[in-house]
N, C-alpha and C positions, 0 to 999 in steps of 0.2 A: 230455545231462542236462537242459539248459534246456528243450528241446522236451518231454521226458518230464514235467518238472514242470508246464509249462503245460498239458499234456494232463490230468494229475491234477487240477490246479486247476480246469479247466473241468468235469471230471466231478463234483467236489465241489460246485462252485457250482450246477451243474445239479440235483444231488440236493437241495440245500438249497432252491433257488428253486421247483423243480417238484414236489417231494415233501414235504419236511419242513415248510416254512412253511405250505403249504396244509393239511396234515394237522393240525398243532398249532393252527392258527387255528380249524379246524372242530371238532376233538375234544379239544383240550387246554385249552379255556376252558369253564368250567361255565356253561351257558346259563341255569340256574335260579338259582344263588346268586352267580354271578360269580366272578372270580378264576381262577387257573390250577390245573389238576389236578396231582396229585403224580406220576402215572405213567399210561401207556397200555399196555394189554395187547397182545400180538402179534396179537390178533384185531381190533385197532383201537378197542376200547372203553376209555373212561376208567375207571380204577379208583376206587371210592369210599373212598379212603384219607384219613386226616388229612393236612393240608397244612402242611409246614414253612414257617416264615416266609421262608426264603431263596428258596423256589421263585418267589415273585411278583416281587421285583426282578430276579432272574436272568432270568426270562422277559421282563420288560420290556427288559432289556439285549439279549437275543437278538433280539427283534423290532425294537428300535430300530436295529439294524445292517442290517435287511432292505433299505431303499431303496438303500443304497450297493452292495449285492450284486445288485440287480436285481429284487427282489420288489415287486409293485405292489398288495399288499393294503392293508387298512385299518390301517396301522401306527399312525397318530396316535390312532385310536380305541382300539386294543388297548392301547397304552402308557398312555393317559390312564385308561382304566377299570381297568387293572391296578394302577396306583399308587393310585387311589382305593380300590379294594377292600383293598389291603394296608394302607393308612393306617387305614381304618375298622375293620378287624377285628384288627389286630395292634399298633397303637400303644397303649402303656400310658399311664397318667395322668402318669408321670414323664418321658415323652418318648422312652423306649426302646421297642423292639419285642419283643413276646413271641415265644416259640419255636414254638408249635404251636396250630393251631385246626382244628376240624372243617370239613366241607364247608359247613355252614350258618353258620359263623362262631363256633360255640361254643368258648370258651377251653378248651384241653386242657393247656397247659403255660405257666404265667405267667412262667417264667424268661426273662431277657434275656441272650443270649450275645453276646460280641464279634463272633463270626462273622456273626451275623444283622444286627448294626448295620452292619458293613462292607458286607454285601450291600445293605442299605437305601441307604447312601451311593452305591454303584455304580448302583443303579437310578435314583436321583434324577439322577445325572450323565448317564446314558444318555437319560433323558427330557428333560433340559435341553438336550442337544445337538440335539434336534429342533425346538426352539422358542426363544422368548425366555425364557431360564432364570433370570431374576433372582429370581422368587419361589421357584423350586425351590432355587436356591442359598441363599437365606435360610433355608429349611427345613433344608438340608444343614449349613450353618454352625451352626445351633442344635443339630442332632443331634450334630455333632462336639463341641461344648461339653459336651453332656450325657454323651457317652461319656467324655470326659476327667474330668468331675466325679464320675460314679458308678462308673466302672470303672478310673480311673487308679490306678496302684500307687505313684506317687511317685518312681520312678526312670526315667521315660521309657517304661516298658512299661505294659501294661494287663492286667487280670485277664480270664480267659476268660469268666467270667460274674459276675453281681453277688454270688454267694455263694462264689466260688472265690478264696480269699486266698493259698493256698500254691503254686499252679501258674501257670507262664507257658508258653503254647503258641505256637509259631511260626506255625502255619497261620492263625489268625484275624488275626494281625498282618500276614501276607502279603496277605490279602484287604483289610485296611484300607489297606495301601500301594497296592494296585491301585485302590481307590476314590479315594484322594487324588491319585494320578497322573492319573486321569481328570479330576478336578476341576481340577487344576493346569493342564491343557491347555485348558480351556474357561472356567474361572471367573475372577472378578475379585478374590476375597478372597486376600490374601497369605498367610493362614494355611495354605492348601493346600500351598504350597511348603515352609513351615516343617515341616509334618507329614511331608511326603515325606522331607525330610532327617533328621528325627527317627527315622523308621522304618527308613531305610536304615542309619543309624548303629547302631541297635539290632540289626539283622541282622548287621552286620559285627562288632560287639563282643560280642554275646551268643549269637545263635542259630547262627552259623557256627562250627564247632569249629576251634580253632587247629591241632590236631594233623593232622587229615585234610583240612580245608577243606570238609567236608560239612556240610549243614544239618540240625541236630537238631530233633526234634519237640517234646520236652517237658522243661521245666526246673523246678526248685524256685525259690522266691522269692529265694534266695541265689545262684542261677544255676549250681548244680551240676545235672548231668542227674538227672531224676527216678529214683527207685529202681525196680528191676525192669525189665521189658520196655519200658515206656513211655520210659524214658530212653535206651534203646539203639536205638530205631527210626530208620531212615533211609528215607524214601520217595522213590524215583526221580522220581515225578511232581512232587514238591515241589522237588527239585533243579532240574528244568526250569522250573517255574513261577517260582521265585525268580530264576533266571538271566534269564528273559525280563523280569521287572520291573526288575532291577538294570541290565540293558542299556538299558532305556528311560530310566533315570535317569543314565546315564554322562556325559552332556554337562555335568553339574554337577561332575564330577570330572576335570578336564582332564589330570591326571597319569597317567591310565590305570589307576589301581589298582582302581577299581570294575569296569572291564571285565575285568581279570584275575580278580577274585573271581567274577564272573558266569560267565566261561568255565570256571573251575575247577569250579563247580557243574554246568555243562553236561557237562563231561568225566566227572565222577563218575557222573552219571545215565546217560550213554551207555556208559561202560566197565564199570560194575558192575551197572547196573540193567536193561539190555536183554538179553533172552534169547529165542532162537527168533524174533527179529525184532520183539518187542514189549517195552515197558517194563513190568516186573512191579510188583507192589504194594508190597512191603516188603523192605528189607535190614536187617541188624543193623549196629552201628557198626564191626564188623570186616569189613564188606562181604560177609559170607555171607548166603545167602538166608533170609529169614524167612517170606515168602509169595510163592510162585512163580506164583500166579494173576495175571492181567493185566486189570484193569478198562479200560474204554474211555478214561476221562478222562486217564490219564497219557500216552496216545498223542497226544492233542490238545496237551498241554503240551510234549511233545517237539517237535512240529511248530512251535509258536509260538516256542520258544527257538531252534531251529535256523534257522528262517527269518530271525529278526531278527539272529542272529549272522552269518549269511551276508551279509545286507545291509550290516552294519557293517564286517565284516572282509574281505569278498570272498574268503574262504578257501573253495576248492572242497569241502573235507571237510564243511562245514556245509550246502552245497547237497545233497551226497550224503545227509547225515543227514536233511535235510528231505524228500528223495524217499523214503527208507525209511519215515519216519514217516507221510507222506501215504499211501503204499501200504498201510500197516498198517491203515488205517481200514476198508477195504472188507469184510473178513470180519464186522466188527461191524455194517455197514450192510446186509448181505445177509439181509434180513428178509422174511417172507411178504408183508407189506404195505409198499410203499415209504414212506420218510419216518420210519420208526422205527429203532431200533437195539437191539442186544443189549448188555448191560452188562459182560460178563466172559468171558474165556477162562480155561479151567482150565490147570493146570500142564502137561498133556499136549497143549495146543493146541486142545482142543475148545471150541466156543462153548456157553455155557450158555443155554438157552431160558428167558429171563426177560422180564418187562415192561420197557418203556423208561422209565427214570426221567427226569422232566422236567428235573431239575437238570443233566443232561448236555448239553442243548442249548446252554446258555451256553458250555460248553467247546468244543463243536463249532464254533459260530459264530465264537468268538474265534480258533480255529485257522485256519479257512478264510479269515477276514478277514486274518489275519496273513500267510498264504501269498500271498494275492492282492496285498496291499500290497507284499510283498517282491519279487514278480515284476514289479511295475509301478513300482517306485521308481527 
């Protein structure tokens, strides 16, 4: 199994270094207006779509990992120009980042979501890891304070956007935890560790359900599940993603309870959310299937969680899970032009012929890096 995993790892790194990074560096960056494109069609052409805020810091993150994985392109320049474009076109006067802009920088959606602020913090951390990051950390600490001031709900949680008072969503809190963990590993400000603890405790006490141990998606301000379908959804990809993050934080909980919580999430995702060899999109809270299609990104989160669980526990079943997850990548990567990907499999296992969304590169790079680290730790 170890030899098989090493072979899969080498194939994935080869695809990333030889195909994906060169293609997205050449065609995934707008040569006229700057910034990263939203998607590339399977013909290799960038699509003239509006650009979500999260695309830019996520692509910064993806390219910032490139040197450690063996790509020798202009990483410093891509990262610097990407953060400059993002700041120039998306930063509002109050310090938060707006949601959407056109290719020419025209503002299309002025709303500021917690998800996009978390992405901004992660991009800043990725850029800071490449250089003396003191100025970038100063900007990140200021953004963290603005998030707390303008989106804070008063109970340790944060509103999903500046106008959403009644809803608490786990997903943007997860990405905020991811960014704070990244900063806690490289930054000097003690507040990063405080925020990590705050978000971990919020997950344990609010987002993870006591009855099943599964991670819910949407709650009301009083912490009952949201009415209707939103309050019943369980996403396997998010069980894996939260498991990976909580395992990264487990050293702060020496009694082992956080590891137990994380491995329970991993087990739920694997036992209930994997069908026909892939992690499907959505379950209901009774673990029946709500959406049997399978986007690419949940497969990457399954690999990240399994690889880290294998490293920490040395349990062979997690290595087996990691091998299965890594193997599941290749149908999504079997595109007409190397370096792109398909976004989704249908419930009958067929790949949908759709453009490659740029936001998925962040997931792919993170998963390949996690597997590579696990195999060489």
